[in-house]
N, C-alpha and C positions, 0 to 999 in steps of 0.2 A: 039516507040519510047517514047513514056508516059512510057510504061512498064518497059522499061531499067531505067528509072530516077526514077519513085515508088521505084524500087528495089534498086537502089543506095541510095536514101537515107533511107526507113526504114535499109538495110543496115548502116546506118552515124550511122541513130538515135539507135540503138539501140547497136554499138561500141561505144556513147558517152552519154552514160544514164548507159550502164555499167562502163567506165572511171569516171563518171561522181559521180556515188553509189560510188564504190572507191575510189576516192580523197577525198569526203564528210565527210567520215564514218572511211577512214584509211588513215587519212596521214601522217603520223608514216611514214603506212609501205611503200609510194609512195615516199618521202625522202630520204629512207634507198636503193631503190630497185635504184631507182634513182644515188645517190650516189655510190652504188657497181658499174652501168652499167659505172660512168664513173670512176670510178680506176678501172676498168677492162682494156676500152678502153684508156689509156693511158700506161695500162701495158705492154699492146698489140703492141703500136707503142715504147714502148722500147725494149722490145723483137727483134722488127723489124729491127731496126737501130741497135741495139748492131749483128744480126745478118749478115744485109746488110757491118758490120763495118770487121765483122771476118773471112765475103765471100770474101771481097776488096784485092787483092794483093796486094796493092801500096798504101802506109799509108804517105794519104796526109792530112795537118790542117785541109782542110774541116770533113775529116772522122774520123777525133779525137777530133773534135766541136762534129759530129754527136753521137761519143759513148756518152760522156760528156754529150751530150743533153738525151740523149735518157738515161742513167742511173739517171740524175735528172728526169726523165718522171716516169721512174722505178721507184723511193725512193717516187715520188708523189703520183703515183697511190696506190703502196702500204698504205701511209697516209693515203688517202682518201680513201680507203680499211676498216681500222684500227679505221679511227673516224670520222664516216656517217654527224656525227653534229654538229662537226666541220667547217668543207665540208658546209653546208648547211647555216649555223649560216654564213660567209663571208659575205653575201649582205647584211641583215639586220644591222652587224658594222658598213662598209664602211658606207653606210646611219646614222647610228648613230652618227658617228663620223662629219660628213658634216650639219644633224639638230646640235649636240651640239655649233658647231662652230657658226652659224646661229642663235644659241638662244640666244648667248655669243652677238653676234652680236645685233642682236634684244635690247637688254637688255640695253647694253648701247646706242641703237639710242632713246630707252623710255626717259632713264633720263638724255638724251640731250634733247630730246624736252618738260620736267619738265626743266630742267634750262631755255629754249629760251618760258618760259612762257604758250608756246601751252596748253589747257584746255583740252582737251584730250588724254595727254598722257600717261592714263593709260591705251587706251588700245592697245599701244604698247604692252605697261609692261605683261598686259595678254596675247595676240598672241606669247608674248620672251619664258614668266613659259609653255605655252601651246608645244609649239617648242621643250623650257627642259625639260618637265618631255617621248614624245616621243622620243626622245633622247635618252634621259635613260630608258625607255622601251627595245626601241632596243638595246643596247649597251651593256643588263644585261638581254633578255629574247627574246632573236636573233632567236633562236630555234622554241619557241612558235608564231614568226612571221612568218616564214615563212610555217609554216603547216596554220594557218589562208587564209593565200594566196592560201598554198594548197586547201586549203574547197570552195574556194571561187572559183578558178577555177572550180573542176568539177561542183557545184551549175550551175555557165555558163553553163557548157558539161549539164547538165539537161536540164536548161531553153531552149538554143539549143532545144536538142531533142523535149521538146512541140515543137516548129517552126515550125520542120522537120513535125514531127505527121500533125501539125496546115499542110503544104502545101499540104503535101499527101492527105491527105483527101479536101482539096479546090483540087484539080484536077483529084479527082476520083469522083470530083462533076462535071465539067466538060464533063469530058469523058461522 
């Protein structure tokens, strides 16, 4: 039983270490690979839907809807394959917009606090400007944010590898 656990932990540690190193040192390649994989999956789903539509003898509204959705999925898949950076930057842009709105709201609150003679109103102003800066960074440098996230995941995988090695070592002492 211990041998199976140890072998599983060793295999997991090796896999995590390899993935962690790749993610830490080659985040752009990882992001591009993930985008290409997503694009290929969308194209595969699209082709499956189109084939299903062509093989169906009785054409219904549902079949026509499936065809239209398949064409949209296919177009999206091709778009992702041709523009992986734009696709990867989508989430940071959404977060950037959210933070931008929140920072403007906090700026307004800071000035409201000042008008109400609250002596520490400037603290809210500092927070608002920090959020504004982060939101602008997310909006204008979204791909870099994604790269940093991939690197952080890589570091986490490497730390998890070290944890697995420690676990293997600890269990081997018990034996």
